[in-house]
C-alpha distance (Angstrom), angle and dihedral (degrees) to the residues before:
residue distance angle dihedral
X1 . . .
X2 3.79 . .
X3 3.78 114.0 .
X4 3.79 148.9 123.3
X5 3.79 132.4 -117.1
X6 3.82 93.0 -121.9
X7 3.83 91.9 55.8
X8 3.80 112.8 98.5
X9 3.83 92.5 -161.2
X10 3.80 88.9 52.8
X11 3.80 92.1 50.8
X12 3.82 89.8 48.3
X13 3.80 93.2 50.6
X14 3.82 92.3 45.5
X15 3.81 89.8 51.1
X16 3.80 90.4 49.8
X17 3.80 93.7 50.2
X18 3.80 91.0 45.4
X19 3.81 91.2 48.3
X20 3.79 91.1 51.1
X21 3.81 91.4 48.2
X22 3.79 92.7 -120.3
X23 3.80 116.1 159.3
X24 3.79 113.0 -132.6
X25 3.77 142.6 153.2
X26 3.80 116.2 -115.3
X27 3.79 115.2 -149.7
X28 3.79 114.8 -166.3
X29 3.80 107.1 -144.8
X30 3.81 90.2 -165.8
X31 3.79 92.3 60.1
X32 3.80 95.7 52.5
X33 3.80 128.7 30.0
X34 3.80 90.7 -156.7
X35 3.81 89.5 59.2
X36 3.80 90.7 52.1
X37 3.79 89.4 51.3
X38 3.81 90.9 48.2
X39 3.82 91.2 52.2
X40 3.79 89.9 49.7
X41 3.83 91.9 49.0
X42 3.81 91.0 50.7
X43 3.78 96.2 47.1
X44 3.78 103.1 27.9
X45 3.81 86.6 -132.7
X46 3.78 138.8 81.0
X47 3.81 94.1 -128.5
X48 3.79 122.5 113.5
X49 2.93 150.1 -114.5
X50 3.76 98.9 52.7
X51 3.79 109.5 -173.6
X52 3.81 114.1 -162.2
X53 3.80 116.3 -163.1
X54 3.82 130.2 -151.7
X55 3.81 90.9 -106.0
X56 3.82 90.0 61.0
X57 3.80 95.4 -106.7
X58 3.78 122.2 122.2
X59 3.79 142.4 -162.7
X60 3.80 127.7 -149.2
X61 3.80 118.4 -147.4
X62 3.81 90.6 -14.9
X63 3.77 122.8 -171.0
X64 3.80 118.4 -120.7
X65 3.83 91.1 -106.1
X66 3.83 89.9 51.9
X67 3.80 92.1 51.4
X68 3.79 92.7 46.4
X69 3.82 92.3 47.8
X70 3.80 91.1 52.1
X71 3.79 92.2 47.0
X72 3.80 89.8 50.5
X73 3.81 90.8 48.2
X74 3.80 88.4 54.4
X75 3.83 91.3 44.5
X76 3.80 91.0 -121.3
X77 3.82 93.7 127.7
């Protein structure tokens, strides 16, 4: 997950993943310009969070139901 501490959507998604017990890597786009560029390359946008899933798909600024549906599709939760 690419995000930033100041981003409320990022904090919400992190809290959701933590609450579901999902293991994930958090990449702070504020701490590293290359990470911000990587998130933009993946999503084609500058919006965060960018959640990248094990199947290679991604979601940009997903809602909690969207994240949960994808995790269920991948049998992660």
